[in-house]
C-alpha positions in Angstrom: 3.4 41.1 7.0 0.6 40.3 4.6 -2.3 39.9 7.0 -4.8 39.8 4.2 -3.2 36.6 2.8 -3.0 35.1 6.3 -6.7 35.9 6.9 -7.9 34.5 3.5 -5.9 31.3 3.7 -7.0 30.7 7.3 -10.7 31.2 6.5 -10.4 28.9 3.4 -8.8 26.3 5.6 -11.7 26.3 8.0 -14.0 25.0 5.2 -11.5 23.4 2.9 -10.8 19.8 1.8 -8.6 18.9 4.8 -11.3 20.0 7.3 -14.0 18.1 5.5 -11.9 14.9 5.3 -10.7 15.0 8.9 -14.2 15.9 10.1 -15.6 12.7 8.5 -12.8 10.7 9.8 -13.3 12.2 13.3 -17.0 11.6 13.2 -16.2 7.9 12.7 -13.7 7.9 15.5 -16.3 9.7 17.7 -18.8 6.8 17.2 -16.1 4.2 18.1 -14.2 6.0 20.8 -16.6 8.7 22.1 -19.8 6.7 22.2 -18.6 3.0 22.4 -15.3 3.4 24.1 -13.4 1.5 21.3 -9.8 2.4 20.9 -9.5 2.1 17.1 -6.0 3.4 16.2 -6.4 2.3 12.6 -8.9 4.8 11.2 -6.5 5.7 8.5 -6.7 2.1 7.2 -10.5 2.4 6.7 -10.0 5.6 4.7 -7.2 4.0 2.7 -9.0 0.8 1.7 -12.0 2.8 0.6 -10.0 5.3 -1.4 -7.9 2.5 -3.0 -11.0 0.4 -3.6 -12.5 3.1 -5.7 -9.3 4.2 -7.4 -8.1 0.7 -8.3 -11.6 -0.3 -9.6 -11.6 2.6 -12.0 -7.9 3.2 -12.8 -6.6 -0.4 -12.9 -9.6 -2.5 -13.9 -11.4 0.3 -15.9 -14.8 -0.5 -14.2 -17.5 2.0 -13.5 -17.0 4.7 -10.9 -20.1 3.8 -8.8 -18.9 0.2 -8.7 -15.7 1.5 -7.3 -17.6 3.3 -4.5 -19.4 0.1 -3.6 -16.2 -1.9 -3.6 -14.6 0.7 -1.4 -17.5 0.5 1.1 -17.4 -3.3 1.0 -13.7 -3.3 1.7 -14.2 -1.0 4.7 -16.8 -3.4 6.2 -14.7 -6.5 5.5 -11.7 -4.8 7.2 -13.9 -3.9 10.2 -14.9 -7.5 10.6 -11.4 -8.8 10.2 -10.2 -6.4 12.9 -13.2 -6.8 15.2 -13.8 -10.5 15.3 -10.6 -11.5 17.1 -10.3 -8.5 19.3 -13.7 -7.1 20.5 -14.1 -9.9 23.0 -10.8 -8.9 24.6 -9.7 -5.8 26.6 -9.7 -2.4 24.9 -5.9 -2.2 24.5 -5.9 -5.3 22.3 -8.1 -3.6 19.7 -5.7 -0.6 19.9 -2.6 -2.7 19.2 -4.2 -4.7 16.4 -5.7 -1.7 14.6 -2.5 0.4 14.7 -0.6 -2.5 13.3 -3.2 -3.3 10.7 -3.2 0.3 9.4 0.5 0.2 8.9 0.3 -3.2 7.2 -2.4 -1.9 4.8 -0.2 1.1 4.0 2.8 -1.0 3.3 0.8 -3.3 1.0 -0.3 -0.3 -1.0 3.3 0.8 -1.2 4.8 -2.6 -2.1 6.6 -3.2 -5.3 5.1 -6.6 -5.6 1.6 -5.2 -6.0 2.6 -2.0 -7.9 0.7 -3.2 -11.0 -2.5 -3.0 -9.0 -2.0 -0.2 -6.4 0.7 1.8 -8.2 3.4 1.5 -5.5 4.6 4.7 -3.8 3.2 6.7 -6.8 -0.4 5.6 -6.1 -3.2 5.8 -8.6 -4.6 8.7 -10.7 -7.1 9.0 -13.5 -10.2 7.7 -11.6 -12.1 10.9 -10.8 -13.4 11.8 -14.3 -16.9 10.4 -13.8 -17.2 12.2 -10.5 -16.3 15.6 -12.0 -18.5 14.9 -15.0 -21.4 15.2 -12.6 -20.3 18.7 -11.5 -23.2 21.1 -11.7 -20.9 24.1 -11.4 -19.8 25.8 -14.6 -16.2 26.8 -15.0 -15.3 29.8 -12.7 -14.8 30.6 -9.1 -17.4 30.5 -6.3 -17.4 32.2 -3.0 -17.3 35.6 -1.4 -14.5 37.9 -2.6 -11.1 36.4 -2.2 -12.5 33.5 -0.2 -13.5 31.5 -3.2 -12.7 28.2 -4.9 -12.7 26.9 -8.5 -15.6 24.8 -9.8 -13.8 21.5 -9.1 -13.0 22.3 -5.5 -16.5 23.8 -5.0 -18.1 20.5 -6.2 -15.9 18.4 -3.8 -16.7 20.7 -0.9 -20.4 20.7 -1.6 -20.5 16.9 -1.6 -18.3 16.9 1.5 -20.3 19.2 3.6 -23.6 17.5 2.6 -22.0 14.2 3.7 -21.0 15.8 7.0 -24.5 17.1 7.6 -26.0 13.6 6.9 -23.4 11.9 9.1 -24.1 14.3 12.0 -27.8 13.8 11.6 -27.4 10.1 11.6 -25.2 10.1 14.7 -27.7 12.4 16.5 -30.7 10.1 15.7 -28.8 6.9 16.5 -27.4 8.2 19.9 -30.9 9.3 20.9 -32.3 5.8 20.1 -32.2 2.7 22.4 -29.3 1.4 20.3 -27.2 4.5 21.1 -28.0 4.3 24.8 -26.9 0.7 24.9 -23.7 1.8 23.2 -22.9 4.5 25.8 -23.7 2.0 28.6 -21.1 -0.4 27.1 -18.6 2.4 27.2 -19.3 2.9 30.9 -19.5 -0.7 32.1 -19.9 -3.5 29.6 -20.2 -6.1 32.3 -23.4 -4.5 33.6 -24.8 -4.4 30.0 -23.9 -8.0 29.5 -25.7 -8.9 32.7 -28.9 -7.4 31.3 -28.8 -9.9 28.4 -27.3 -7.6 25.7 -24.9 -9.0 23.1 -22.0 -6.6 23.9 -19.8 -8.1 21.1 -22.5 -7.4 18.5 -22.9 -3.8 19.6 -19.2 -3.2 19.5 -18.9 -4.7 16.1 -21.8 -2.5 14.8 -20.0 0.6 16.2 -16.7 -0.4 14.7 -18.3 -0.9 11.3 -20.4 2.2 11.4 -17.5 4.4 12.5 -15.4 2.9 9.7 -18.0 3.5 7.0 -18.6 7.1 8.1 -14.8 7.6 8.2 -14.3 6.0 4.8 -16.4 8.7 3.2 -13.5 11.0 4.0 -11.2 8.6 2.1 -13.3 8.9 -1.0 -13.3 12.7 -0.8 -9.6 12.9 -0.1 -8.9 10.9 -3.2 -11.4 12.7 -5.4 -10.3 16.1 -4.1 -6.7 15.5 -5.1 -7.6 13.4 -8.2 -5.0 10.9 -6.9 -4.5 8.4 -4.1 -1.1 7.7 -2.6 -0.3 5.3 0.3 1.5 7.8 2.6 -1.6 10.0 2.8 -3.0 7.3 5.1 -0.1 7.0 7.6 -0.6 6.5 11.3 -0.4 10.2 12.0 -3.7 10.6 10.1 -5.5 8.6 12.9 -3.8 10.5 15.6 -4.9 13.8 14.0 -8.5 12.4 14.0 -8.2 11.6 17.7 -6.8 15.0 18.4 -9.8 16.6 16.7 -12.3 14.5 18.7 -10.6 15.4 22.0 -10.3 19.0 21.0 -14.0 19.4 20.2 -15.1 17.0 23.0 -15.8 13.3 22.8 -19.4 12.0 22.5 -20.8 15.3 21.1 -22.5 15.2 17.7 -20.9 18.4 16.2 -17.7 18.4 18.1 -15.6 16.6 15.4 -16.7 19.2 12.8 -15.8 22.1 15.1 -12.6 20.4 16.2 -11.5 19.8 12.6 -12.1 23.4 11.7 -10.2 24.7 14.7 -7.4 22.2 14.2 -6.7 23.3 10.6 -7.3 26.9 11.3 -4.6 26.8 14.0 -2.2 24.9 11.8 -2.7 27.2 8.8 -2.8 30.4 10.8 0.3 29.6 12.8 2.2 28.4 9.8 1.4 31.4 7.6 2.0 33.9 10.4 5.5 32.4 11.0 6.3 32.3 7.3 5.3 36.0 6.9 7.3 36.9 10.0 10.4 35.1 8.7 10.0 36.8 5.3 9.7 40.2 7.0 12.7 39.6 9.2 10.7 39.8 12.4 12.1 36.6 13.9 15.6 35.6 15.0 17.9 33.9 12.4 17.2 30.7 14.2 13.8 30.6 12.4 14.1 29.8 8.7 11.6 28.8 6.0 12.9 25.3 6.2 12.0 24.7 9.9 8.8 26.7 10.1 6.8 23.5 9.6 8.3 21.9 12.7 7.9 25.0 14.8 4.3 25.2 13.7 3.5 21.7 15.0 5.4 22.4 18.2 3.4 25.5 18.9 0.0 23.9 18.0 1.0 20.8 20.0 1.9 23.0 23.0 -1.6 24.6 22.8 -3.3 21.2 22.7 -1.2 20.1 25.7 -2.4 23.1 27.6 -6.0 22.4 26.6 -5.7 18.8 27.9 -4.2 20.1 31.2 -6.8 22.7 31.9 -9.8 21.3 30.0 -9.2 17.6 29.2 -12.8 17.1 28.1 -12.4 19.4 25.2 -14.4 22.5 24.2 -17.8 21.0 24.3 -17.2 17.7 26.1 -17.7 16.2 29.5 -14.9 14.6 31.6 -17.0 11.5 32.1 -17.1 10.9 28.3 -13.4 10.2 28.2 -13.2 8.0 31.4 -13.0 4.6 29.7 -13.5 1.2 31.3 -10.5 -0.7 29.9 -11.2 -3.9 31.7 
C-alpha cells in the first residue's frame, strides 16, 4: 500500500476546497441551529442561489464580476426572507419542512429545460471566473511544503477561503458575546420567556436566518470559483445534511467547531476511501470489495463512526449537551 499517497491526499483534504466550502456552510448552520435553534434544512439553497447569481450575471448576461457577487448576496437575503416570513412565527418543524422543500425546488429550477438558456440546465454554467483569477497575486507554479502543495489557482482560492473563514469566525465570536447573541441563545432555550421580556423574537430569528445564509453563501461563491463551473446537483439536499453532520461533529454553538468538524469530516472520508482503494489494489481485502463499491463502503464506515460518536458523545467534540436540546414548541 502506498501510505505516502494516502498521507498526502489526506493532509491536502484537511485544508482543501471542500473543507473550506463546508466550513463556511457549517458556520452559517451553526448560527441558525447552534445559537438560534432554527432548523434550516435548506442551506444548500442559499449556497446555490449565491453561486448561480454570480455565474449567471457574468456568463449569461456578461455583466461585471463584482456585480455578480452583489446579486448573489442579494438573492441569498431575498431567499431568507421568503422562507422566514411565513414560517418563523410557527413551530421549529415548519421551518425545517419549508426549507428542505425550497432547496429542492431551487435545484430543480436550476436544472429545468425551460430555463436552460439562463441557468444552463443540468450542465450548469462556466466561463465566469476569469475576473476572479485575474486578481490572483500568485505567479504560475506550486505553493506548499513538499508534496503537500497546490497550483497557483487553487492556492488563490484557498487563501481567499481561509481568510473568509477567519473573518466569519471572528464575526460570530463578537456577535455571540454581544447582547444580540445572548438574546439569540435565550430564544433557543425558551422563546416564550424572551417574548415576555418584550423582545421581538420573530425579528431576531429572521436576523439569524439571514446572517447564517449570508455566511453560508460565501461557500457557494468559493465552490463555484474553485471549480470554475456551477452545476445544480452540487447543491443537493445531502449538502445540507453534511453541513449539519459537521456542526454536530465539532459541537453546536462553538465558534471554531464547524471549521474543525469540516476538516475532520473530509479527512475521514478521504483517508478511509484512499485506504480502502489501496487495500483493494493490493489484494488485501476479500473479493466482495471492489473499486466500484469502495465509495459506498467508505460512507458506511464513516457513518458508523458518526453514529458511535452520537451515542457516546452526542454533544460533539467541543460541544455541550445543553446546546442541542431544542425547544420545538
